[in-house]
C-alpha positions as CSV (number, residue, x, y, z in Angstrom):
1,M,15.0,-21.5,99.8
2,V,12.2,-21.3,102.3
3,K,10.7,-24.7,103.0
4,P,7.3,-24.0,104.6
5,S,5.2,-26.7,106.1
6,S,1.6,-27.5,105.3
7,F,-0.6,-25.6,107.8
8,S,-4.2,-26.5,108.4
9,P,-5.7,-25.7,111.8
10,S,-8.2,-28.5,111.9
11,A,-10.0,-29.6,115.1
12,L,-8.1,-31.7,117.6
13,E,-8.8,-35.4,117.7
14,P,-10.3,-36.7,120.9
15,T,-7.7,-38.3,123.2
16,D,-10.3,-40.3,125.3
17,K,-9.8,-44.0,124.7
18,G,-12.5,-45.0,127.2
19,E,-9.9,-46.3,129.7
20,G,-10.8,-44.9,133.2
21,T,-11.9,-41.5,132.0
22,S,-15.1,-39.6,132.9
23,K,-17.6,-38.1,130.5
24,T,-16.9,-34.6,131.7
25,P,-13.5,-33.3,130.4
26,S,-11.1,-32.8,133.3
27,P,-8.6,-29.9,133.7
28,A,-5.8,-32.3,133.0
29,R,-7.4,-33.4,129.7
30,R,-7.9,-29.8,128.7
31,T,-4.2,-29.2,129.4
32,V,-3.3,-32.2,127.1
33,Q,-5.4,-30.7,124.3
34,C,-3.8,-27.3,124.7
35,T,-0.4,-29.0,124.5
36,L,-1.4,-30.8,121.3
37,F,-2.5,-27.5,119.8
38,N,0.9,-26.0,120.6
39,V,2.7,-28.9,119.1
40,K,0.7,-28.6,115.9
41,F,0.9,-24.8,115.4
42,G,4.1,-23.9,117.2
43,A,4.9,-22.7,120.7
44,H,4.5,-19.0,119.7
45,R,0.8,-19.6,119.2
46,T,0.4,-19.5,122.9
47,R,0.5,-15.7,122.6
48,L,-3.0,-15.8,121.1
49,P,-6.0,-15.2,123.5
50,P,-7.8,-18.4,124.6
51,V,-10.8,-19.4,122.5
52,K,-14.1,-20.1,124.2
53,A,-16.0,-23.3,123.5
54,E,-18.1,-23.4,120.4
55,A,-16.6,-20.0,119.3
56,S,-15.1,-19.5,115.9
57,P,-11.3,-20.3,116.1
58,T,-10.5,-17.4,113.7
59,K,-12.7,-14.7,115.3
60,R,-10.6,-11.7,116.3
61,T,-11.3,-8.5,118.2
62,R,-12.0,-5.4,116.1
63,S,-9.6,-2.6,117.0
64,Q,-10.5,1.1,117.1
65,Y,-9.9,3.1,114.0
66,S,-9.5,6.8,113.2
67,A,-10.1,9.0,110.2
68,K,-6.9,11.0,111.0
69,E,-4.5,8.5,109.4
70,D,-3.2,8.7,105.8
71,E,-5.0,6.8,103.2
72,A,-3.6,3.4,102.3
73,K,-4.3,1.6,99.1
74,D,-4.5,-2.0,98.0
75,E,-2.0,-4.7,97.5
76,T,0.5,-5.8,94.8
77,E,2.8,-8.3,93.2
78,E,5.4,-9.1,90.3
79,P,7.3,-11.0,87.6
80,S,9.6,-13.8,86.3
81,K,9.3,-17.3,85.0
82,R,7.9,-19.9,87.5
83,S,10.7,-21.9,89.1
84,K,10.6,-25.3,90.6
85,P,8.2,-25.4,93.5
86,A,9.5,-25.3,97.0
87,S,9.4,-28.3,99.2
88,S,6.6,-28.7,101.8
89,A,9.0,-30.2,104.4
90,A,8.6,-29.0,108.0
91,L,10.3,-25.8,109.0
92,T,10.5,-24.6,112.5
93,T,10.3,-20.8,112.9
94,T,9.5,-18.3,115.7
95,S,6.9,-15.7,115.5
96,A,7.6,-12.8,113.1
97,A,4.8,-10.5,114.2
98,P,3.2,-10.3,117.7
99,E,6.5,-10.3,119.6
100,Y,7.4,-6.9,118.2
101,H,6.0,-3.5,119.0
102,H,3.6,-2.2,116.3
103,R,5.5,1.1,116.0
104,G,8.8,-0.5,114.8
105,P,11.6,0.1,114.2
106,F,11.2,-1.4,110.7
107,H,13.9,-2.4,108.3
108,Q,14.0,-2.8,104.5
109,V,15.2,-5.9,102.7
110,T,19.0,-5.8,102.4
111,R,19.9,-9.5,102.4
112,P,22.4,-9.7,99.5
113,E,21.5,-13.3,98.4
114,F,17.8,-12.4,98.1
115,C,18.2,-9.0,96.4
116,S,20.7,-10.2,93.8
117,T,18.7,-13.3,92.9
118,Y,15.2,-11.9,92.7
119,E,15.6,-8.3,91.7
120,V,13.2,-7.2,88.9
121,E,15.0,-5.4,86.1
122,G,13.6,-2.8,83.7
123,L,12.0,-0.6,86.3
124,P,14.3,2.3,87.0
125,D,14.0,4.1,90.4
126,A,12.2,1.2,91.8
127,E,13.2,-1.6,94.2
128,I,11.2,-4.7,93.4
129,Y,11.9,-8.3,94.0
130,Y,9.9,-11.3,92.8
131,K,10.4,-14.9,94.0
132,P,8.1,-17.2,92.0
133,D,8.7,-20.3,94.1
134,F,8.2,-19.0,97.6
135,I,6.0,-22.1,98.2
136,S,4.6,-24.8,95.9
137,A,1.3,-24.2,94.0
138,H,-0.2,-27.1,95.9
139,L,0.6,-25.6,99.3
140,A,-0.6,-22.2,98.1
141,E,-4.0,-23.7,97.3
142,E,-4.1,-25.3,100.8
143,W,-3.4,-21.9,102.4
144,R,-6.0,-20.2,100.1
145,A,-8.7,-22.6,101.1
146,E,-7.8,-22.2,104.8
147,L,-7.9,-18.4,104.6
148,D,-11.1,-18.5,102.7
149,R,-12.8,-19.8,105.9
150,L,-11.8,-16.8,108.0
151,S,-14.7,-15.1,109.7
152,E,-13.5,-11.5,109.2
153,W,-14.1,-11.2,105.4
154,Y,-16.3,-8.3,104.4
155,R,-16.9,-6.0,101.4
156,P,-16.3,-2.4,102.3
157,K,-18.3,0.7,101.1
158,L,-16.0,3.3,99.4
159,K,-16.5,6.9,98.4
160,V,-15.6,7.4,94.8
161,Y,-16.1,10.9,93.2
162,G,-18.6,11.7,95.9
163,R,-20.6,8.5,95.5
164,E,-20.7,5.5,97.9
165,I,-20.1,2.2,96.2
166,T,-19.6,-1.3,97.4
167,Q,-16.2,-2.7,96.6
168,S,-16.3,-5.7,94.2
169,R,-13.8,-7.8,96.2
170,D,-13.8,-9.0,99.8
171,I,-11.1,-7.9,102.2
172,A,-9.9,-9.0,105.7
173,A,-7.4,-6.9,107.6
174,Y,-5.3,-7.7,110.7
175,S,-2.7,-6.0,112.9
176,T,-0.2,-7.4,115.4
177,A,-1.7,-5.4,118.2
178,P,-4.8,-3.2,118.9
179,G,-4.4,0.5,118.2
180,L,-3.4,0.6,114.6
181,H,-5.6,2.5,112.1
182,L,-6.0,2.3,108.4
183,K,-8.2,4.1,105.9
184,Y,-8.5,4.1,102.1
185,S,-11.0,5.7,99.7
186,G,-12.9,7.2,102.6
187,H,-13.3,3.8,104.4
188,P,-11.9,3.1,107.9
189,V,-10.7,-0.5,107.5
190,E,-11.9,-3.0,110.1
191,L,-8.6,-4.1,111.7
192,H,-8.6,-7.3,113.9
193,A,-5.8,-8.2,116.3
194,P,-3.6,-10.2,116.6
195,F,-2.7,-12.1,113.4
196,P,-4.6,-15.4,113.0
197,P,-2.3,-18.4,113.4
198,L,-1.8,-19.1,109.6
199,L,-0.9,-15.5,108.8
200,N,1.5,-15.4,111.7
201,H,3.1,-18.6,110.4
202,I,3.5,-17.1,106.9
203,A,4.9,-13.9,108.3
204,S,7.4,-16.0,110.2
205,L,8.5,-17.7,107.0
206,I,9.0,-14.4,105.2
207,S,10.9,-12.8,108.1
208,S,13.4,-15.6,108.3
209,D,17.1,-15.7,107.3
210,D,16.1,-18.1,104.5
211,C,13.9,-15.4,102.9
212,L,13.9,-11.6,103.5
213,G,15.9,-11.7,106.7
214,S,15.0,-11.8,110.4
215,E,15.2,-8.0,110.8
216,V,12.4,-7.4,108.3
217,R,9.1,-7.5,110.2
218,F,5.5,-6.3,109.8
219,N,2.7,-5.0,111.9
220,H,-0.2,-5.1,109.4
221,C,-1.7,-7.6,106.9
222,M,-4.4,-7.1,104.3
223,L,-6.1,-10.0,102.5
224,N,-7.9,-9.5,99.2
225,R,-10.2,-12.2,97.7
226,Y,-10.8,-12.5,94.0
227,E,-13.6,-14.8,93.0
228,D,-12.5,-15.0,89.4
229,G,-10.9,-12.8,86.7
230,S,-13.7,-10.3,86.7
231,I,-12.5,-9.0,90.0
232,Y,-9.6,-6.6,89.7
233,I,-7.7,-3.7,91.3
234,G,-7.4,-0.5,89.4
235,R,-4.2,1.5,88.8
236,H,-2.9,3.1,92.0
237,S,0.1,3.5,94.3
238,D,0.4,2.8,98.0
239,N,1.4,5.3,100.7
240,I,5.0,6.1,100.4
241,E,5.2,5.7,104.3
242,N,5.0,1.9,103.7
243,K,8.7,1.1,103.9
244,V,8.3,-2.5,102.7
245,I,5.2,-4.1,101.1
246,V,5.3,-7.9,100.6
247,T,2.6,-9.8,98.8
248,V,2.1,-13.6,98.7
249,S,-0.2,-14.9,95.9
250,L,-2.4,-17.9,96.5
251,G,-4.6,-19.6,93.9
252,A,-5.1,-18.5,90.3
253,D,-2.2,-16.8,88.4
254,R,-3.0,-13.1,87.7
255,S,-1.4,-10.4,85.5
256,W,0.4,-7.6,87.3
257,I,1.1,-4.3,85.6
258,M,3.5,-1.6,86.8
259,E,3.7,1.8,85.0
260,R,5.9,4.9,85.7
261,K,4.0,8.0,86.8
262,Q,3.8,11.0,84.5
263,P,3.5,14.7,85.6
264,R,-0.1,15.9,85.8
265,K,-1.4,18.2,83.1
266,G,-0.2,21.8,83.8
267,S,2.7,20.6,85.9
268,T,6.1,22.2,85.4
269,Q,7.8,18.9,86.1
270,P,9.5,17.4,83.1
271,S,8.1,14.3,81.5
272,S,9.6,11.0,82.6
273,E,10.6,8.2,80.3
274,K,7.5,6.0,79.7
275,V,8.0,2.6,81.4
276,K,5.3,-0.1,81.6
277,K,5.9,-3.7,82.5
278,R,3.5,-6.6,82.7
279,W,4.0,-10.1,84.0
280,M,2.1,-13.0,85.6
281,L,2.0,-13.4,89.4
282,A,2.2,-17.2,90.0
283,G,0.3,-19.0,92.7
284,G,2.8,-19.5,95.5
285,S,4.9,-16.5,94.6
286,L,6.2,-13.6,96.7
287,L,6.6,-10.0,95.6
288,V,8.5,-7.2,97.5
289,M,8.2,-3.5,96.8
290,Q,10.3,-1.0,98.8
291,G,12.4,2.2,98.5
292,Q,10.9,4.9,96.2
293,T,8.7,2.5,94.2
294,Q,5.4,4.0,95.3
295,K,6.7,7.5,94.5
296,F,7.5,6.7,90.9
297,Y,5.2,3.8,89.9
298,T,1.6,2.7,89.9
299,H,0.5,-0.9,89.9
300,E,-2.7,-2.8,89.0
301,I,-4.3,-6.2,88.6
302,P,-6.5,-6.0,85.4
303,K,-9.7,-7.8,84.5
304,E,-9.1,-11.2,82.9
305,L,-12.5,-12.8,82.2
306,K,-10.9,-16.0,80.9
307,I,-9.8,-16.8,84.5
308,K,-12.5,-18.7,86.3
309,T,-10.7,-19.8,89.5
310,P,-10.3,-17.9,92.8
311,R,-7.3,-16.1,94.2
312,I,-6.3,-14.6,97.5
313,S,-3.5,-12.2,98.0
314,I,-1.8,-11.6,101.4
315,T,-0.1,-8.3,101.7
316,F,2.1,-7.6,104.7
317,R,3.1,-3.9,105.4
318,Q,5.1,-1.9,107.9
319,L,2.6,0.9,108.8
320,V,4.5,3.8,110.4
321,Y,2.7,6.2,112.8
322,D,3.8,9.3,114.6
323,Q,5.1,8.5,118.1
């Protein structure tokens, strides 16, 4: 079981005790503060660009985007009874994202212990795994609050049946390096690079031998923010080019529905057996979709007006582009 540590990039405490120091910070003192930052967030954080004074610690650089790429949809998640929460004990990991080239190669989840333990049954022709206790609900809420303060949140304008509408939920998207592009519903997504420290930390936990396996890595991450149960995602399927899609749920529990696709009217394809499955995605859970899942199934998060608390989903993907 993964044992992630609590992660909260708060400001560094002053180290000046008033003993023989000047009012103007010296280069040596700045070096000490940098060292303290590395100790708190991990040595691999040094790959992030330096942050100027009084600038937002989460501000990223917007990468270029193109309308030539395939459309990519929203995020997802899945089922099972909630297990005993994972411990918040410290866990040392290396970076699971920026060290690797954004074009891959990418690998699917094959770790036998994970697949056999967390496989979701009752969905033929799909490869879906659901781990309800990836982290504790308490740590999930800490992470949600931290991600809620990111500066890159925005509400995109989408084209639906020829009309431009403003999406009901906020998103924030990141890539491991500049140059990746993403578009859905006619909207070129604002991609920022690299991953913020907390997202890189979470990716490291997922891409560890205690979870999916160290060979399973990602180059893109999409955050979706739900203020309450009135915010939802309609039925859809993601691009089949996404070899592995992993979603971590933070905050409120929300229902998740998967349904087998049926041939369109007038199609000569034979009808498939109707399959529909619904379960609750717990705060702190992890969902994996891979294989032919997107070809055969749609997924959605429906409206649930009785839910009054917020939720953030973190969806990591392996976006594959032509060389």
